[in-house]
VEXZA-541716 format. One record per residue (C-alpha): residue number from 0; residue in three letters; x, y, z. Coordinates in steps of 0.2 Angstrom, whole numbers. Layout:
BEGIN
NODE/resi/resn/u/v/w
NODE/NUM/ALA/X/Y/Z
...
***
This chain:
BEGIN
NODE/resi/resn/u/v/w
NODE/0/MET/416/117/-370
NODE/1/LYS/415/100/-361
NODE/2/PRO/406/100/-345
NODE/3/LEU/416/97/-330
NODE/4/VAL/412/83/-318
NODE/5/GLN/416/87/-301
NODE/6/PRO/421/72/-289
NODE/7/LEU/412/68/-273
NODE/8/ALA/418/77/-258
NODE/9/PHE/429/66/-247
NODE/10/TRP/416/65/-233
NODE/11/GLN/403/59/-246
NODE/12/ARG/415/45/-252
NODE/13/LYS/419/40/-235
NODE/14/LEU/400/39/-230
NODE/15/ILE/396/29/-245
NODE/16/PHE/410/17/-242
NODE/17/ILE/404/14/-224
NODE/18/LEU/386/12/-229
NODE/19/LEU/391/-2/-242
NODE/20/LEU/403/-10/-229
NODE/21/LEU/388/-11/-217
NODE/22/ALA/376/-18/-230
NODE/23/PHE/389/-31/-234
NODE/24/LEU/392/-36/-216
NODE/25/LEU/374/-37/-212
NODE/26/SER/369/-47/-227
NODE/27/LEU/384/-59/-226
NODE/28/PRO/376/-70/-213
NODE/29/VAL/360/-71/-223
NODE/30/PHE/369/-77/-238
NODE/31/MET/380/-90/-228
NODE/32/PHE/364/-97/-220
NODE/33/TYR/356/-98/-237
NODE/34/ALA/371/-106/-246
NODE/35/THR/372/-119/-232
NODE/36/GLY/354/-124/-234
NODE/37/TYR/344/-114/-221
NODE/38/ARG/327/-107/-226
NODE/39/TYR/314/-97/-218
NODE/40/ASP/296/-104/-220
NODE/41/PHE/285/-89/-221
NODE/42/PHE/269/-99/-225
NODE/43/SER/270/-111/-211
NODE/44/ASP/258/-110/-196
NODE/45/SER/273/-107/-185
NODE/46/PRO/286/-98/-196
NODE/47/SER/304/-103/-192
NODE/48/ILE/321/-106/-199
NODE/49/THR/323/-124/-206
NODE/50/ALA/338/-134/-213
NODE/51/THR/336/-140/-231
NODE/52/GLY/345/-151/-243
NODE/53/GLY/346/-153/-262
NODE/54/LEU/346/-165/-276
NODE/55/TYR/359/-165/-291
NODE/56/VAL/351/-176/-304
NODE/57/SER/360/-179/-321
NODE/58/ALA/349/-183/-336
NODE/59/GLU/356/-186/-353
NODE/60/ALA/340/-184/-363
NODE/61/ILE/338/-165/-368
NODE/62/GLU/319/-166/-369
NODE/63/SER/317/-175/-352
NODE/64/ALA/307/-167/-338
NODE/65/ILE/311/-169/-319
NODE/66/TYR/298/-171/-306
NODE/67/VAL/300/-171/-287
NODE/68/ASP/285/-178/-277
NODE/69/GLU/274/-178/-293
NODE/70/THR/278/-159/-296
NODE/71/GLU/288/-154/-311
NODE/72/VAL/304/-145/-307
NODE/73/THR/305/-128/-317
NODE/74/ASN/317/-118/-306
NODE/75/ALA/332/-130/-306
NODE/76/ARG/349/-124/-310
NODE/77/ILE/356/-132/-325
NODE/78/PHE/374/-138/-325
NODE/79/ARG/379/-147/-342
NODE/80/ASN/367/-161/-342
NODE/81/ALA/362/-161/-324
NODE/82/SER/350/-151/-313
NODE/83/TYR/353/-144/-296
NODE/84/ILE/337/-144/-285
NODE/85/GLN/339/-134/-269
NODE/86/GLY/328/-130/-254
NODE/87/LEU/320/-147/-252
NODE/88/THR/314/-152/-234
NODE/89/PRO/324/-167/-227
NODE/90/GLY/316/-184/-229
NODE/91/LEU/311/-196/-243
NODE/92/HIS/307/-189/-260
NODE/93/ARG/302/-198/-276
NODE/94/VAL/311/-192/-292
NODE/95/HIS/304/-195/-309
NODE/96/VAL/314/-191/-325
NODE/97/GLN/303/-194/-340
NODE/98/SER/300/-190/-359
NODE/99/PRO/286/-195/-370
NODE/100/THR/298/-205/-382
NODE/101/ARG/308/-214/-368
NODE/102/HIS/307/-225/-353
NODE/103/THR/304/-217/-336
NODE/104/TRP/317/-217/-323
NODE/105/VAL/310/-217/-305
NODE/106/LYS/319/-217/-288
NODE/107/ASN/316/-213/-270
NODE/108/LEU/330/-203/-263
NODE/109/SER/333/-197/-246
NODE/110/VAL/337/-178/-244
NODE/111/TYR/347/-173/-228
NODE/112/PRO/350/-156/-221
NODE/113/HIS/365/-147/-228
NODE/114/ILE/369/-161/-240
NODE/115/VAL/366/-162/-259
NODE/116/THR/361/-180/-264
NODE/117/GLU/367/-185/-281
NODE/118/ALA/359/-196/-293
NODE/119/GLU/361/-201/-312
NODE/120/ALA/345/-204/-322
NODE/121/PHE/345/-213/-339
NODE/122/ASN/331/-214/-351
NODE/123/LEU/332/-227/-366
NODE/124/PRO/321/-225/-381
NODE/125/LEU/304/-234/-380
NODE/126/VAL/307/-241/-397
NODE/127/PRO/325/-249/-399
NODE/128/GLN/336/-239/-411
NODE/129/VAL/347/-250/-421
NODE/130/ARG/358/-250/-436
NODE/131/PRO/358/-266/-446
NODE/132/ILE/375/-273/-452
NODE/133/THR/372/-285/-467
NODE/134/GLU/384/-295/-477
NODE/135/TYR/380/-286/-493
NODE/136/GLN/377/-267/-497
NODE/137/THR/371/-258/-511
NODE/138/ALA/383/-247/-521
NODE/139/GLY/376/-232/-510
NODE/140/GLY/380/-241/-494
NODE/141/GLU/363/-247/-489
NODE/142/ALA/361/-263/-480
NODE/143/VAL/353/-277/-490
NODE/144/PHE/341/-290/-482
NODE/145/PHE/337/-305/-493
NODE/146/VAL/318/-310/-490
NODE/147/ALA/305/-320/-498
NODE/148/THR/293/-306/-499
NODE/149/THR/295/-287/-497
NODE/150/SER/281/-287/-484
NODE/151/THR/293/-297/-472
NODE/152/LEU/297/-288/-456
NODE/153/VAL/316/-289/-454
NODE/154/LEU/317/-278/-438
NODE/155/PRO/301/-281/-428
NODE/156/GLY/299/-269/-414
NODE/157/ALA/314/-259/-418
NODE/158/SER/318/-243/-428
NODE/159/SER/332/-242/-440
NODE/160/THR/343/-227/-439
NODE/161/VAL/348/-230/-458
NODE/162/SER/339/-234/-473
NODE/163/PHE/340/-252/-480
NODE/164/VAL/334/-263/-495
NODE/165/LEU/323/-278/-495
NODE/166/SER/328/-290/-510
NODE/167/THR/318/-305/-515
NODE/168/SER/333/-310/-527
NODE/169/THR/348/-319/-521
NODE/170/ALA/359/-311/-535
NODE/171/THR/374/-302/-528
NODE/172/THR/382/-296/-544
NODE/173/SER/376/-278/-542
NODE/174/LEU/380/-278/-523
NODE/175/ARG/396/-276/-513
NODE/176/LEU/403/-285/-498
NODE/177/ASN/402/-276/-481
NODE/178/GLN/419/-277/-473
NODE/179/GLU/411/-272/-456
NODE/180/TYR/400/-287/-457
NODE/181/ALA/415/-298/-458
NODE/182/LEU/423/-290/-444
NODE/183/VAL/408/-291/-432
NODE/184/LYS/405/-309/-437
NODE/185/ASP/423/-313/-433
NODE/186/LEU/422/-304/-416
NODE/187/PHE/406/-314/-411
NODE/188/ILE/415/-330/-416
NODE/189/GLU/430/-326/-406
NODE/190/GLN/419/-321/-391
NODE/191/ALA/410/-338/-391
NODE/192/SER/427/-347/-393
NODE/193/THR/434/-338/-378
NODE/194/THR/419/-341/-367
NODE/195/ALA/419/-359/-371
NODE/196/LYS/437/-361/-366
NODE/197/MET/434/-352/-350
NODE/198/GLN/419/-362/-345
NODE/199/LYS/429/-378/-348
NODE/200/LYS/443/-372/-337
NODE/201/GLU/431/-367/-323
NODE/202/GLN/424/-385/-322
NODE/203/SER/440/-390/-312
NODE/204/PHE/436/-376/-299
NODE/205/SER/422/-375/-286
NODE/206/PHE/414/-358/-281
NODE/207/ALA/414/-353/-263
NODE/208/THR/398/-353/-254
NODE/209/THR/402/-338/-242
NODE/210/THR/408/-321/-246
NODE/211/VAL/421/-322/-260
NODE/212/ASP/436/-311/-262
NODE/213/ILE/437/-304/-280
NODE/214/ALA/456/-308/-280
NODE/215/THR/454/-326/-278
NODE/216/GLU/437/-331/-286
NODE/217/VAL/437/-339/-303
NODE/218/ALA/423/-330/-313
NODE/219/THR/416/-333/-330
NODE/220/THR/420/-315/-335
NODE/221/THR/428/-300/-327
NODE/222/VAL/427/-283/-334
NODE/223/ILE/436/-269/-326
NODE/224/ARG/432/-251/-329
NODE/225/ASN/442/-237/-320
NODE/226/ASN/439/-242/-301
NODE/227/LEU/425/-254/-304
NODE/228/ALA/425/-273/-308
NODE/229/LEU/410/-282/-315
NODE/230/VAL/411/-300/-310
NODE/231/GLN/400/-316/-312
NODE/232/GLU/399/-325/-296
NODE/233/GLY/388/-341/-298
NODE/234/GLU/372/-335/-306
NODE/235/GLU/374/-317/-300
NODE/236/VAL/383/-302/-308
NODE/237/VAL/392/-292/-295
NODE/238/VAL/401/-275/-295
NODE/239/HIS/416/-273/-284
NODE/240/ALA/423/-256/-280
NODE/241/LEU/442/-256/-282
NODE/242/GLY/446/-239/-276
NODE/243/THR/448/-230/-260
NODE/244/GLY/441/-214/-252
NODE/245/ARG/433/-202/-265
NODE/246/GLN/437/-215/-279
NODE/247/ILE/422/-225/-273
NODE/248/PRO/406/-220/-282
NODE/249/TYR/393/-211/-270
NODE/250/TYR/380/-225/-272
NODE/251/PHE/392/-238/-263
NODE/252/CYS/392/-227/-247
NODE/253/THR/381/-223/-233
NODE/254/THR/373/-207/-228
NODE/255/PRO/368/-203/-210
NODE/256/VAL/349/-204/-207
NODE/257/GLU/341/-191/-196
NODE/258/LEU/330/-198/-182
NODE/259/GLU/320/-191/-167
NODE/260/GLY/333/-185/-154
NODE/261/GLY/348/-188/-165
NODE/262/LEU/357/-194/-181
NODE/263/LYS/359/-212/-185
NODE/264/SER/373/-219/-196
NODE/265/GLU/365/-232/-208
NODE/266/ALA/381/-242/-207
NODE/267/ALA/386/-241/-189
NODE/268/GLY/369/-238/-181
NODE/269/GLU/377/-225/-169
NODE/270/LEU/366/-211/-163
NODE/271/VAL/374/-193/-164
NODE/272/PRO/365/-178/-156
NODE/273/ASN/356/-167/-169
NODE/274/GLU/365/-151/-163
NODE/275/ILE/382/-157/-171
NODE/276/LEU/374/-163/-187
NODE/277/PHE/381/-148/-197
NODE/278/GLU/398/-149/-190
NODE/279/ASP/399/-168/-193
NODE/280/THR/393/-166/-211
NODE/281/LEU/407/-154/-214
NODE/282/ILE/420/-166/-207
NODE/283/GLU/413/-180/-217
NODE/284/LEU/415/-170/-233
NODE/285/SER/432/-163/-230
NODE/286/ASN/440/-179/-223
NODE/287/ASN/432/-191/-234
NODE/288/THR/427/-202/-219
NODE/289/ARG/412/-211/-228
NODE/290/GLU/407/-228/-224
NODE/291/CYS/406/-238/-240
NODE/292/ARG/402/-255/-246
NODE/293/THR/414/-265/-257
NODE/294/LYS/401/-274/-268
NODE/295/ILE/383/-272/-276
NODE/296/THR/374/-286/-284
NODE/297/ILE/365/-282/-301
NODE/298/ASP/346/-286/-302
NODE/299/ARG/345/-299/-315
NODE/300/LYS/326/-301/-313
NODE/301/TRP/328/-319/-308
NODE/302/LYS/333/-323/-325
NODE/303/LYS/348/-332/-332
NODE/304/VAL/362/-320/-337
NODE/305/VAL/369/-323/-354
NODE/306/ASP/381/-308/-356
NODE/307/PHE/386/-293/-347
NODE/308/ASN/397/-277/-348
NODE/309/PHE/398/-259/-343
NODE/310/LEU/390/-246/-354
NODE/311/PRO/404/-240/-365
NODE/312/LYS/403/-222/-360
NODE/313/ASN/396/-224/-342
NODE/314/GLU/403/-236/-330
NODE/315/ASN/388/-233/-318
NODE/316/LEU/377/-242/-330
NODE/317/VAL/378/-261/-334
NODE/318/LEU/373/-270/-350
NODE/319/LEU/364/-286/-345
NODE/320/GLY/360/-299/-358
NODE/321/LEU/346/-310/-351
NODE/322/GLU/334/-323/-358
NODE/323/ASP/322/-311/-365
NODE/324/GLY/333/-297/-371
NODE/325/VAL/347/-285/-367
NODE/326/TYR/344/-273/-353
NODE/327/LEU/353/-257/-346
NODE/328/VAL/353/-258/-327
NODE/329/GLU/360/-245/-315
NODE/330/ILE/372/-250/-301
NODE/331/ASP/365/-238/-289
NODE/332/ASP/353/-248/-278
NODE/333/ARG/346/-235/-267
NODE/334/SER/327/-240/-266
NODE/335/TRP/329/-251/-281
NODE/336/GLN/339/-253/-297
NODE/337/ASN/331/-246/-313
NODE/338/ALA/332/-258/-327
NODE/339/GLN/326/-253/-345
NODE/340/LEU/325/-264/-360
NODE/341/LEU/338/-260/-373
NODE/342/TYR/333/-273/-386
NODE/343/PRO/321/-288/-385
NODE/344/GLY/323/-305/-390
NODE/345/THR/328/-323/-386
NODE/346/ALA/345/-332/-388
NODE/347/LEU/354/-315/-391
NODE/348/ARG/372/-312/-390
NODE/349/MET/380/-295/-385
NODE/350/LEU/397/-288/-389
NODE/351/VAL/404/-271/-384
NODE/352/TYR/418/-266/-397
NODE/353/SER/426/-249/-400
NODE/354/GLY/413/-239/-390
NODE/355/GLY/398/-247/-399
NODE/356/ILE/385/-260/-393
NODE/357/PHE/383/-275/-405
NODE/358/ILE/369/-288/-405
NODE/359/LYS/368/-305/-414
NODE/360/ASP/350/-309/-416
NODE/361/GLY/349/-326/-425
NODE/362/THR/359/-322/-441
NODE/363/THR/356/-304/-440
NODE/364/TYR/370/-292/-433
NODE/365/LEU/365/-275/-426
NODE/366/GLU/372/-260/-418
NODE/367/VAL/360/-254/-405
NODE/368/TYR/360/-236/-398
NODE/369/THR/355/-230/-381
NODE/370/ASP/349/-213/-388
NODE/371/ILE/338/-208/-402
NODE/372/GLU/349/-204/-417
NODE/373/PRO/345/-188/-426
NODE/374/GLU/338/-189/-443
***
């Protein structure tokens, strides 16, 4: 015989419902305050409720660690390749994203009450990761370098992601031609020809000495990606924001700065009472009334620019070919622009083609990677 389960009496069910409803109503304000950034400092000399902010830091390297003010973040919420760090006191915080095998990304970021400050870190390999593209290959598809001795260093300071062969013989009967080599070589020849024609055309124009409108300026090269335009203006490389409203990346726009007695807008310099800070923040986020710049100059380290382009998979990063190598530079200039060496060398030429980054180093052609390729 199955046991009979008797339902609760009506008054018992009613009592439980009322108790749960009261618990929900009493805890709702606490959750709302917590979600909007308020925290109660139990360990302060004078405990009180304070308004906090957060950081949303994206990092592509899986093994990277994030540090805020020299302390490793271990309780961050992970969203895809980004970490959400909450409960930070308003003010300036130094953020490190680092890995033993990669360059370190560092930036001072301002955290504001009730606002999540966004940032995008990048960490290139300390040792450049390249794939050589040679004219001849073995039957197994390995690149072949013709050298005087097998002790010759053909890729000094770089790590090859594929195996290659050093040959002291110039005989090619047992080798096969590499069609990719011919394609890449032709692309670099075409690029050089186009650049020469454009430079010759520009000799009949003069550059403006004041602020230049992107629509009227004659530039050496203009690269457009989504709502950003990468333009050379004289010796500088400048990024122009072409969109409006939320189409403009966050690093082009100002964020109010809290001062004693009020809130100051970085762009307008207007003082706003602190008591309406939270209300104004909501209005700013909902109505998209941000104050944004239209251009940012890329830090070229006071060196001559040879080539430039957007990183194929990320328009927030710029490939910059300088006198001593190819660098990856972030457009975000809050505090400073992080620049990391992608590949060292002089007289290099750079080409972005079909989602890849190719470099001509003397007579050697390489595809260079921004990540460490799995073995």
